[in-house]
C-alpha positions, 0 to 999 in steps of 0.5 A, a space after each residue: 241336675 248335677 250338669 246344671 250344677 257343674 256349669 253354674 259352678 263354673 259360670 260363676 268361677 267365670 264371673 269372678 275372674 272377670 271382675 277381679 280383672 276388670 277391676 286390676 287391669 286397664 281396658 286395652 282398645 276395645 272392638 267396635 260394636 256397629 252394624 255387623 259385631 257379634 257379642 257371644 256372652 258366657 254368663 251365670 243367671 238368676 230369676 224366679 221359677 214359676 212351678 205347678 205343684 206335684 198332683 200327689 201332694 195334693 190329691 186332685 189338685 195342682 196349684 201355683 208356686 214360685 222358687 227362686 232358681 240359678 243357672 248359665 245362658 249362653 247369648 247371642 247379640 247380632 248387630 243389625 245396625 249401629 245401634 239395634 240388635 238382634 238377641 238370642 239366648 238359651 239358658 238352663 235354671 236350677 235350685 236345690 234344698 235339703 232339711 235336716 230334721 230336729 229333735 221332734 222326729 224319730 232319729 236317723 230319718 233321710 234328709 229332705 230333698 227339694 229340687 228343681 231345674 229349668 230351661 229357656 229360650 229368648 228372643 229380643 231386640 237391643 238398643 245399644 248406646 255408646 258412652 264411651 270406647 269401653 262402655 256401652 249400655 243396651 236396654 229392650 225387649 223380648 219374648 221368652 219360653 221357659 219350662 221347668 219341673 220340681 221333686 219333693 222327696 220327703 221320704 220322713 213324711 212317706 213323700 215322693 212326688 215330681 211334677 210335670 213340666 210348667 210351661 211359662 210364655 212371658 214379655 220380656 224388658 232389660 237394662 244391661 251394659 257392655 264393658 270392654 275388658 280387651 279388644 275382644 273379651 267385655 263384660 256383659 251383664 243385664 237386669 230384666 222383669 217379665 210378665 206372662 202366662 204360666 200353665 201346668 197339668 197332671 192327672 188331669 188336674 190343671 192350674 193356670 195364672 199371670 206370672 211375673 218376675 225378676 231376672 239377670 244375668 252376669 258373664 264373660 263376652 266375646 266380640 268378633 
């Protein structure tokens, strides 16, 4: 979890620096995006996460819930032609919450803590459209495998439960843009959504459902 938080913070700083650069520096001649080009991106990411509750919260039962997450991803877009690219990515996600209790509980109770973590892989295809020498749009479908778990630590209520991994397989669609900052460095970002199937199991209790949600990413890209 600590590694995920540090990576996410680093990606925030990278993305912020890139945005400032984009606003104050006029782009130089951009690298050509054509057949044989590779676009390697390091991005801050966000999205919707799907979990099954720990079986110990309600003994004998696992039930589905959704939560936001953020983290980072590494993506490679390989142009197989002047217009179509194979897109591969790997990402991690995280979220944490701290609850400080009020006057209606005995004093000096330890804070309640909720946390979650996940990882995902995606393969897809992107259709590129050139608007000018420094700006390209892309749109395309993909398939994503996502898995994550959550932890509820509320000592004041006698709760310390961790879920088993939830798995989700989904169809994913997105629209994005590559904005050149120099001959090799660009901003690369997208927004998308997914619909799929998810399942969770713990201590013999099972849940399966058909989730849907949104996701996106923004960061620096290197064209070579």
